N, C-alpha and C positions, 0 to 999 in steps of 0.2 A: 315910297315904301314906308317911310316913317309915318306918314299920315294914315296909311292903312292900319298900321298897328294901333294908333291912337283911336281910330274908329272902332276897332274890335274891342278894346278895353271899355269904351263907353257903352257898347251894346251889352257886354257882360255885366256891367254895373247896373244897367237898367233891369236885367233879370234878377239881380240879387236884391235890389231895393224892396220889392214886395215881400220877399221872404223875411227880411229883417223886421218888417212891420206887421206881418200876419203869420203867427205860428203858435203851436201847442207843444209844450215839452213834457214828456212823461218818462219817469225812470222808476224802476223797482229796485229793492235791495239786491246787492250782488250775491245772489244765491240761486243756484240752479235747481235745487230739489226742495220740495215742501211736503210735509206729511199732513194727513187729515187732522183737523183741529188747530193747525197753525194759522196765523193771520198774516196777510200781506198788505202793506200800506205803501202805495205808490206816492211819489212826489210829482205834482202836476203844476205847471205854470202856463199862462195863456197871454198872448199879446196880439192886438189887431190894429190895423191902420185907420179904423173908423170907430165911431161910437156904436155900441150895440147893446140892446136889451134882449136877452134870450135865456136859454137853458144849457147848463153844462151837465153832461151825462157820462157815467162810467159803465163799461161793459167788461165781462170776462168771457172769453171764448176758449173752449176746450174741445177735445176730440169728439165728445159726445153731444155737447150742446153749447149754446151761447145765451147769456142772460144779462140783462141790465140790472145793476145792483145799486146805482146811486144817481139821483137827479138833484140839481141845485140851480136856482135862478141866479143869473149873473148879469150885472151891468158893467160894461167895459167902456173905458175912455180910450179914445184913439191914441196910439203910440205908448200906452201905459201898460207895463207887464204886471199881471196879477198872479199871486200865488194862491192856488186853490187847495183848500184842506179837504182831503178825501179820507173818509173813515176806513179803518182796517177791515179787510174782507176775511171772514172766517171760511177756510177751505173745508168742504165736506165731500162725501163719497161720490156725488154725481160729477165732481170736477176732476176726477182722476184722469191722468193722461197729460199730454202736452197742452199748455195753456198760454195765453197772453192777455194783457189788458188793453182796452181801447177807450180813449176819451174823445168826446165830440162836443162841439159848441154849435147850437142851433138857434135860429131866430124864433120868436114867439109863434110865428106862423108855421114853424116846422121845417123851414128851409135850412139846410146844413151850411154852416159857415166854414167850419174847419174840423179836422179829426187827426188822431195820431195813435199808433200802436206801440206798445212796450216790447221789450225783448221777451223771448219765450222762456218759460220755466216749466218744471215737471212736478205734478202732484201725485203722490203715492201713499198707499197704506202699509207699505213694507217696513221692516226693521232688521237690524243686524244683531245676531246673537253670537257672542264670543265666549267660549268656555276655556279657561286657562288651567283646568285641573288635569292631572295625569290620571286618566280613567282606567285604573286597573286595581284589583283587590283580590284577596283570597276569600273563600267561603267563610261566612260568619263575621266578616269584617264590615265596618262602616266606611263609606266613602262620601266626602263632602263635595258637592257640585257647586263650584263658584264660577261666576261669569259676569260679563258686562253686556247690557242690552241697550242699544241705541236706535233711534229712528234713522231712516235713511238720510235725513237732513242733518245727522250727527248730533241732534239734541238727545239728552239722556231721557230715558223713558220712565214714567211712573205708571205702574199698572200691576198686573199679576201674571203669574206663569203657572201653567198646568204641566205637571211632570208625570209621564206615563212610563212605568217600568214593571216588567213581568206581570202584566195584566192589572196592575193597580195604578190609580191616578190620585195625585195629591196636588194641592194648590198652595202657592207661596207668593208673598208680595214682592214686587219690584219697586225699590225706592231709589230714586236718582240713578236708575240704570243698573243697580247692583242686585245680583241674584245669588242667593246662598241657600242650599238645601242639602240635607243629609239622606243618603240612600243606604239601606241595610242589605247586605248580600246574605241570602239564606245559606244555611249550613250545607244544604244539598243542591246548591246551584250548579248547573252544568258548566263544566269548564269550556272556555272559549269566549266569543264575543256575544254580549247580550245587548240588544238595542234599548236606548233610552231616548224618549222624545220630549222635547221642551216646546211648549206652545205659549207664546207671550202675546198679550193684548192690553190695550188701554181703553179708556172710555170713549175715545173718538173712533173706535173700530180699526185702529192700526193694529196689525198683528204680524207675527212671524213664527216660523216653526223650524226647528233644527233637530235632526236625529243623530245621536252619538252612539258609539259602541263602547260599552264597559267590558274590559277584558277580565274575565274571571280566571285566575291562576289556579290550576289544579293542585291539590295537596296529595303527595304520594302517601299511601297508607300501608301498602304491603307488596312484597315480592314473592312470586311463586315460580318454582323451577320444576320442569317436567323432564325426567330422565328416560332415555330409550332403554337403558339397562344400567342398573346400579351395582351389578355383580360382574366384574370384568376379569378376564384372563390377562396376564401380562402381555403387553404388545397390542392390546385392543384399544380402541378410541372411545373415550367417554363423550357422549353427545347429549346435550341438554338444551331446552328452550327456557330462557329466563325472561319473565314478564313483570313489569312494574305497573301496579294499579293505583288509581286515584281514589278520592273520597267517595266516588260514586261507582267504584268497581269497574271503571272504564280503563282501558289500556292507555298508558301514557307513552309519549314519544320522547323518552329521556335516556340518558346514558346510565349504565349499570356497571359497577366495578365488580369483577369476579376474581376471587383468589382461590387457589388450590393449596391445601396444607397436607403434608404427609402424616402418617400415624404419630410421629413425634411432634406434630404441630409446627413444623418448619415450612416456610413459604417456598413452594417449588414452581408456581406458575401464577401469572396475573395478567388480566386483559380487560380493556374497556369495550363494552358492546352496547348496541342499541336495544332498548326494550323490545321484546318479541323476536329477537334474533337468536340464532343457534350459537351455542358455545361448545367448542370441541377441545379435548385434551388427549393427546396421543401418549399412551403409557409406553414405557420401555419394556423390553423382553425380560429384563432383570429387575423390574419395579418391585420394591419392597412390598410384601403382602401385608394386609391389614385394612383398617378403616381409614379412609381419607375424608377430608373435610372440604366442602364447597361453601365459601362465604361470599354472599352477594349483598351489595349495599348501594344505596342511592341516597346521599345525604344522611339523615338519621335513620332511615329505614333499612333494616338488615334482615337477612335470612341465612340459616345454616342448614346444609344438607350433608349427607355422607354417601360414599360409595365404597365398595370393597374390591380389593385386588386379591384374587385367590392365590393359594399356595401352589407353586409348580416346582417339582423336583425332577430335573431332567439333565442328562448329559449326552454329549455326542462324541464319537470317535472317528478320527480321520487318519488314514494311512498314507504315509509318504516315504517310499522306499522301505527302510528298516525301522522307520520311526512311526509311532502311533501317537497322535495328538488327542488329548482328552480335554474337553471344554465343558464347564458348567453353564448350561444355557437356561437354567431355571432361575428362580428368584429367592431361593433359600440355599443355605450351605448344603453341599452334596457330600455325604459321608456314606460310602458303600464300597464293597469289594467287587472288582470286575475281573473276569477271566477271559484272557485272550487265548485262542486255540491255534496252534501251528501244527500242520500235518506234513509229513514227508516219508515216503516209502512205507506207508502203512503205520508209521509211528505217530503218536500224538503227544504234543508238548502242551501242557497247561500252564499259562503264565498268570498267576493270581496277583492282583495289585489292589492295595487299599487306596481308595480315591478320597481325598479330602480337599474340596475346592470351595472357595467363595464364589458367589455369582460373578460370571464373566471371567473367572480365572481359568487358566489352561496349564496342564502339565504335559510333558512329552515322555513316552516310554520308548527306550532304545532296545529293540528286539535283538540287536546284534550282541547285546550284553547278557542275553538270557539263554540263547540256544547256540549249538554248534553251527558252523558255516554250512550253507546249503541253500537249495531252492525249496520254498515252502508255499503251501496254501494257508492263508491267514483267515481266520474266522473271528470277526469282531462282534461283540454283543451290541445291540441297538436298542436305545430307549425310544420306543415308538410314540408313546404318549405318557402322560402322568395324570393321575386323579388327584384332586384336592378333596380328600374324603371329608366332606360335609362340615366339619367344625371349622369355622373361620378363625383367623388370627384376630383376636379382639384386643382393642386398645381403649381404655377408659378415657372418655372425652373430658372428664372432670378431674382426673388424677394423672399428672404427667409422669409420676414415678411408677405407675402400674402399667407397664408396656409388655407384659408376658404374653406370648403368642401360644395358642393351643393348636397344634398341628397333628393331623392324622393322615399321612400320605402313604401311598402304595405304588410302587413302580410296576408298570406293566411291561414285560420284556417282549419285544416284537421279534420279527424274523432275523436270522443271523445275516451278517454282512460278509460275504465271501470275496476275498481277493486272491486270485490264483497266481502261481509261479512268481513269487517274489524272491529275489536273490538277497540273502542275508549273510554278511560277513561274521566272523567269530571274533568279537571284541570283549569276550567275557574275561573276568578276573582269573588269575592263575588258580585260585582256590576252587572255582567252579570246574575248570578244565581238569584239575587233579581229581575232583570227585567223580567225574565221568570216567576217567582212566581207571581209578581204583575199583569202581563198581564192576568193571569187566573182569578183574582178576580175583578179587576177594569174595565176591558175592555177598559182601556185607550190606549192599543196598538191595532192597527188595525189588525184584523185577529189573527194570533198566534205569539208567541215570535219568531218563526222560521223566519218570514219575517223581524222582527225587527233586529234579529241578523245578517241578511244578509245586513242590512243597518246600519253600526256602528254609523254614525253621527245622523241619525234619532233616533236610539235606545237610544243614550246618551241623546238627548234632551228630549225625552218622559220620560225617567227614572228620569231625574232631576225634571221635572214638577210634576211627581207623588209623588216623595219623598217630595218635597216642599209643595205640597197640603196636603199630609197626616200629615206631621209634623205641619203645620199651623193649621190644623183642631184640633188636639189633644192639642196643646199648648193653643189654644183659649179656649177650654173647661176647661183646667187646671187653666187658669187665672180667668175664671168666677167663678169657685169653690172657689178659694182663696179669691176673692172679697166678696163672700157671707159668708165667714168664715167657709166653710165646709172643713173638712180634706180630703186631697187627697194624695194618695201615687203615686209616679212615677212608682211604679211596676205595677199599674193598667192601665198605659197609653195606652197600646196596647192590652187590654183584649178583645176588640171586633174585633180584626184582625184575620181572618181565613186564614190559608195557605194550599193550596191544594197540598198535597204530590203527588197526582196522576200525576199532571203536571210535577213533577220532574222525 
């Protein structure tokens, strides 16, 4: 077993001996990629076990062709290793692709003695272009293009670059791989990305191309608002489209701040919208009349518009049992006289009331304090609509102190509102009840107490005169009796007064 192993080792040694005495060694620099114009210099050594006179040759073999580029006569002594100096090989365009070097040693007769191949390497004409500039600018700005240009072999490039931008081409030098060039953005350049192409090359026909995008930032120049209607009635909605335009009058996709100011220039609404979007502002039914301001802004760009709220003078009446609620549903003070009509048994009672209400204010009229107890049909006046007669309430935008409004309003009275069979109690003051009672006896009140109650001032005057006359009459009699020495009791003072309960 041991002898078999020894025999195997001897056999292997026999195979190794020739290799150690006959060989060619070839190495290339540890570099995988070469550009055109670069040189490659292999290191070659040769050793043979016999003396030889012959020729040493070098070849380059690439994807497209193979060529011999060096021949050198060589005399070798047996067992002696010789270092062969091989000149640098300049790589040119026909060598592009995957390549390797081959060295051979041949006898003078042409018989090949030995040969060897190097490792593969790659030959290219390409280059890497790196731009480290932030490529964005506004119209009329200058932007500096800076970058580094290298061969694929990582060597810095010396050459030139052609820069194409917006139909124009300019040339600049590349020194030790450094590129620097200034681009001017025209004042009317379109917003968005504009392509810029850099083409670099050197004298060995290495070349590279890179297309970049220069972002042109739009400059906002104006805001324009379009209103569906700039004259609004209270309660209507203002609708407007607000658009921001750039330096080329193109619509921008930016945010716009919209503010609404009242006639006194107080901020009442604010909203951020996108350009070209609709803006809406819902007015109140009691919105103050006058000129309102719409202020739109985006950065330093601003626009001011106005819209008008018309004058509305209007009230409503609502009956609830013996109560009538009057509300000002307009947008200005309501100052007017209203007449409520109550009918019973062919008699008509007119209740006149002076109405003074601020917008949204309400007062309540208690009919039980106005008429005797009974079942009535009530007729309420109705404001059907109101005209804002032409002259708008004007507010000077330049003078905060001049806020006088010019109003010319006219009430249009619509159909009457009839409520039938309403039970009303008698909660009137004693003075009113007394006036009704006295009107039946003395005839001092013209017609019936119904008419007097419809005229409060007249009723008060007549009532006072009646009471004064009656009191004076009885006091006079009382004094006369006292003068004559007759006994008189104050309990008999009104014995001859007759009160007609039927009138009640």
